[in-house]
C-alpha positions as CSV (number, residue, x, y, z in Angstrom):
1,M,-141.5,154.9,-119.1
2,K,-140.1,154.3,-115.6
3,N,-138.3,151.1,-116.7
4,S,-136.4,153.0,-119.4
5,T,-135.3,155.9,-117.1
6,T,-133.3,156.2,-113.9
7,T,-134.2,158.7,-111.2
8,L,-131.3,160.9,-110.3
9,Y,-130.9,163.8,-107.8
10,R,-128.9,167.0,-107.7
11,P,-128.2,169.2,-104.7
12,I,-128.3,172.9,-105.8
13,N,-128.1,176.4,-104.5
14,D,-130.4,179.3,-105.3
15,K,-128.2,180.6,-108.2
16,E,-128.4,177.2,-110.0
17,L,-132.1,177.0,-109.3
18,F,-132.5,180.3,-111.1
19,L,-130.6,179.0,-114.1
20,I,-132.7,175.8,-114.1
21,Q,-135.9,177.9,-114.0
22,E,-134.5,179.9,-117.1
23,L,-134.3,176.5,-118.9
24,D,-137.9,175.8,-118.0
25,Y,-136.9,173.0,-115.7
26,S,-135.7,170.9,-118.7
27,G,-132.0,171.0,-118.1
28,F,-129.0,172.0,-116.1
29,P,-126.8,175.0,-116.9
30,P,-123.4,174.5,-118.6
31,R,-120.5,173.8,-116.3
32,K,-118.0,176.6,-115.5
33,P,-114.4,176.2,-116.8
34,E,-113.2,175.2,-113.4
35,Q,-115.9,172.5,-113.2
36,P,-114.9,169.6,-115.5
37,F,-117.7,167.3,-114.4
38,F,-121.4,167.4,-113.5
39,Y,-122.2,165.1,-110.6
40,P,-125.8,163.9,-110.3
41,V,-126.3,161.6,-107.4
42,M,-128.1,158.2,-107.2
43,N,-130.3,158.7,-104.1
44,E,-132.2,161.4,-102.3
45,A,-130.4,160.8,-98.9
46,Y,-127.0,161.6,-100.4
47,A,-128.4,164.7,-102.2
48,T,-130.0,165.9,-98.9
49,Q,-126.7,165.4,-97.0
50,I,-124.8,167.5,-99.6
51,T,-127.4,170.2,-99.6
52,K,-127.4,170.5,-95.8
53,D,-123.7,170.1,-95.3
54,W,-122.6,172.3,-98.2
55,N,-125.2,174.4,-99.9
56,V,-126.9,175.7,-96.7
57,K,-123.6,176.4,-95.1
58,Q,-122.1,178.2,-98.2
59,Y,-125.3,179.9,-99.5
60,G,-127.8,180.0,-96.7
61,I,-130.2,177.8,-98.7
62,G,-130.1,174.6,-100.6
63,Y,-132.5,172.5,-102.7
64,V,-132.7,168.9,-103.8
65,T,-133.9,168.2,-107.3
66,E,-135.1,165.0,-108.8
67,F,-135.3,164.1,-112.4
68,E,-135.4,161.1,-114.8
69,V,-132.7,160.3,-117.4
70,K,-132.8,157.7,-120.2
71,Q,-131.0,154.5,-119.1
72,S,-129.7,154.1,-122.6
73,F,-127.7,157.3,-122.2
74,L,-126.6,156.6,-118.6
75,K,-125.2,153.2,-119.3
76,Q,-121.9,154.8,-120.6
77,F,-121.2,156.1,-117.0
78,E,-120.0,153.9,-114.2
79,V,-121.5,154.6,-110.8
80,Q,-118.8,156.1,-108.6
81,N,-118.8,155.5,-104.8
82,V,-117.1,158.4,-103.0
83,G,-117.6,157.4,-99.4
84,A,-120.2,155.4,-97.5
85,H,-122.6,152.9,-99.2
86,Q,-125.1,155.7,-100.1
87,H,-122.5,158.1,-101.6
88,N,-123.0,157.0,-105.2
89,E,-122.8,159.5,-108.1
90,L,-122.1,159.8,-111.8
91,W,-119.3,161.8,-113.3
92,V,-120.6,163.4,-116.5
93,P,-117.9,165.3,-118.4
94,A,-118.8,169.0,-118.8
95,E,-118.6,168.7,-122.6
96,Q,-121.5,166.2,-122.5
97,M,-124.0,168.5,-120.7
98,D,-126.0,169.3,-123.8
99,E,-126.3,165.6,-124.5
100,F,-127.1,164.9,-120.8
101,N,-129.9,167.5,-120.8
102,A,-131.3,166.1,-124.1
103,N,-131.7,162.8,-122.3
104,I,-133.7,164.1,-119.3
105,V,-137.3,162.8,-119.5
106,G,-139.9,165.3,-118.2
107,K,-139.1,168.2,-115.9
108,I,-136.6,168.7,-113.1
109,K,-138.5,168.8,-109.8
110,V,-137.5,170.6,-106.6
111,I,-138.4,168.1,-104.0
112,S,-137.0,169.8,-100.9
113,E,-135.6,173.0,-99.5
114,F,-133.3,173.6,-96.6
115,R,-132.2,176.7,-94.7
């Protein structure tokens, strides 16, 4: 299974964690109208940086999630580098969130928490 999936990460706040819990850790909530893209990141270090620099400062708490997505689905998205070598992410259009969630294999895991 590992060869057919890619591990992705997502920095989240407590409100998004609640919505993920409501989805039984099997998907991410739909994007808001002002959020045209969903941005999963390619490595834990980048997700941790975003969590500490953004979520903790804005919300007082932040989490890093880890999850597996089918490679066959992800191949349509080009990896975007938005800074240093570790700042790699995918830009998934909001209208593809249902399809993205359907291609998550297993459960979304919270792997760290920061305050």
